[in-house]
C-alpha positions as a Markdown table, in Angstrom:
| # | Residue | x | y | z |
|---|---|---|---|---|
| 1 | Met | -8.8 | -12.9 | 5.3 |
| 2 | Ala | -5.8 | -15.5 | 4.8 |
| 3 | Thr | -5.4 | -18.5 | 7.4 |
| 4 | Ser | -1.8 | -18.7 | 7.0 |
| 5 | Glu | 1.4 | -17.8 | 5.2 |
| 6 | Ala | 0.9 | -20.4 | 2.7 |
| 7 | Glu | -2.7 | -19.4 | 1.7 |
| 8 | Val | -1.1 | -16.0 | 1.0 |
| 9 | Arg | 1.8 | -17.2 | -1.1 |
| 10 | Gln | -1.4 | -19.4 | -3.4 |
| 11 | Phe | -3.1 | -15.9 | -3.5 |
| 12 | Val | 0.2 | -14.3 | -5.1 |
| 13 | Asp | 1.3 | -17.8 | -7.3 |
| 14 | Gln | -2.9 | -17.7 | -8.6 |
| 15 | Ser | -2.6 | -14.0 | -9.1 |
| 16 | Ile | 0.5 | -14.2 | -11.2 |
| 17 | Ser | -0.8 | -17.0 | -13.6 |
| 18 | Gly | -4.5 | -15.9 | -13.4 |
| 19 | Pro | -6.6 | -12.8 | -14.2 |
| 20 | Arg | -4.9 | -9.5 | -15.0 |
| 21 | Gln | -4.8 | -7.7 | -11.3 |
| 22 | Leu | -4.5 | -4.2 | -13.3 |
| 23 | Ser | -6.0 | -2.7 | -16.1 |
| 24 | Ser | -5.5 | 0.7 | -18.0 |
| 25 | Asn | -7.6 | 2.3 | -15.4 |
| 26 | Leu | -6.2 | 0.8 | -12.7 |
| 27 | Leu | -2.1 | 0.8 | -12.7 |
| 28 | Ser | -1.4 | -0.5 | -9.3 |
| 29 | Arg | -3.5 | -2.0 | -6.4 |
| 30 | Val | -2.3 | -3.0 | -3.0 |
| 31 | Tyr | -4.2 | -6.2 | -0.9 |
| 32 | Ile | -3.7 | -6.4 | 3.1 |
| 33 | Phe | -4.3 | -9.6 | 4.6 |
| 34 | Ser | -4.7 | -10.3 | 8.1 |
| 35 | Arg | -3.6 | -13.7 | 9.4 |
| 36 | Lys | -6.2 | -16.4 | 11.3 |
| 37 | Asp | -3.5 | -18.4 | 12.7 |
| 38 | Asn | -1.4 | -15.5 | 14.1 |
| 39 | Pro | -3.3 | -12.2 | 14.9 |
| 40 | Gly | -1.7 | -9.1 | 14.7 |
| 41 | Leu | 0.3 | -10.2 | 11.7 |
| 42 | Tyr | -0.5 | -9.0 | 7.9 |
| 43 | His | 0.9 | -9.5 | 4.6 |
| 44 | Ala | 0.6 | -6.5 | 1.8 |
| 45 | Val | 1.0 | -7.5 | -1.5 |
| 46 | Phe | 1.4 | -4.7 | -4.0 |
| 47 | Tyr | 0.9 | -4.8 | -7.8 |
| 48 | Ala | 2.0 | -2.2 | -10.3 |
| 49 | Ala | 2.4 | -1.8 | -14.0 |
| 50 | His | 6.3 | -1.8 | -15.0 |
| 51 | Ser | 5.2 | 1.6 | -16.9 |
| 52 | Ile | 4.6 | 3.6 | -13.7 |
| 53 | Ile | 7.4 | 1.9 | -11.3 |
| 54 | Asp | 10.5 | -0.2 | -11.4 |
| 55 | Gly | 12.4 | -1.8 | -8.2 |
| 56 | Ile | 13.6 | 0.7 | -7.0 |
| 57 | Ser | 10.8 | 3.3 | -7.2 |
| 58 | Gly | 9.0 | 0.0 | -5.9 |
| 59 | Leu | 11.5 | -0.5 | -3.0 |
| 60 | Ala | 10.2 | 3.4 | -2.0 |
| 61 | Leu | 6.8 | 2.7 | -2.7 |
| 62 | Val | 7.2 | -0.1 | 0.3 |
| 63 | Arg | 9.0 | 1.9 | 2.5 |
| 64 | Thr | 7.0 | 5.4 | 2.5 |
| 65 | Phe | 3.7 | 2.9 | 2.7 |
| 66 | Phe | 5.1 | 0.9 | 5.8 |
| 67 | Asp | 6.9 | 4.5 | 7.4 |
| 68 | Ile | 3.2 | 6.2 | 7.4 |
| 69 | Leu | 1.3 | 3.3 | 8.7 |
| 70 | Ser | 3.6 | 3.3 | 11.4 |
| 71 | Leu | 3.4 | 6.6 | 12.2 |
| 72 | Pro | 1.5 | 7.4 | 15.9 |
| 73 | Pro | -2.2 | 7.6 | 15.6 |
| 74 | Thr | -3.6 | 11.0 | 14.9 |
| 75 | Thr | -6.7 | 13.0 | 15.0 |
| 76 | His | -6.8 | 14.2 | 11.3 |
| 77 | Val | -7.3 | 11.4 | 9.1 |
| 78 | Pro | -7.3 | 12.1 | 5.2 |
| 79 | Asp | -9.8 | 11.3 | 3.2 |
| 80 | Leu | -8.5 | 9.1 | 0.2 |
| 81 | Glu | -11.4 | 9.1 | -2.0 |
| 82 | Ala | -11.2 | 12.8 | -2.4 |
| 83 | Gly | -7.8 | 12.6 | -3.3 |
| 84 | Arg | -8.4 | 10.1 | -6.2 |
| 85 | Gly | -6.6 | 11.5 | -9.4 |
| 86 | Arg | -4.7 | 14.2 | -7.6 |
| 87 | Gln | -1.4 | 14.4 | -6.5 |
| 88 | Val | -0.3 | 13.4 | -3.3 |
| 89 | Gln | 2.5 | 15.1 | -1.3 |
| 90 | Ile | 4.0 | 14.0 | 1.8 |
| 91 | His | 6.0 | 16.2 | 4.0 |
| 92 | Thr | 7.5 | 16.3 | 7.4 |
| 93 | Thr | 6.9 | 19.6 | 9.7 |
| 94 | Lys | 9.9 | 21.2 | 11.3 |
| 95 | Arg | 8.1 | 22.1 | 14.5 |
| 96 | Thr | 6.9 | 18.7 | 15.1 |
| 97 | Gly | 8.1 | 16.3 | 12.8 |
| 98 | Met | 4.8 | 14.8 | 12.1 |
| 99 | Arg | 4.1 | 13.9 | 8.9 |
| 100 | Val | 1.5 | 16.1 | 6.9 |
| 101 | Ile | -0.7 | 14.6 | 3.6 |
| 102 | Arg | -1.6 | 17.0 | 1.4 |
| 103 | Tyr | -3.5 | 16.8 | -1.9 |
| 104 | Ser | -2.8 | 19.0 | -4.8 |
């Protein structure tokens, strides 16, 4: 939990110049910070290896992440651990317009 925007910025600065955030086994990562000084406000910090992402695909990742996060609540919550190492497919159903997450 971060107490302020300045603390989040400090984390980002330290993580850029500090120990590596990624490895050959961890090619991307996201940190979510909730603010103590402003409840309900969050910061998302994405790290991804350049070998798997570039500027345009990074924007697509962020847009998709927040699109899915902003969907209305559903009764089914996918088991993310079960999907590790598998391909994730996200599509919108024609009948309901809801987004569906499938692992293959």
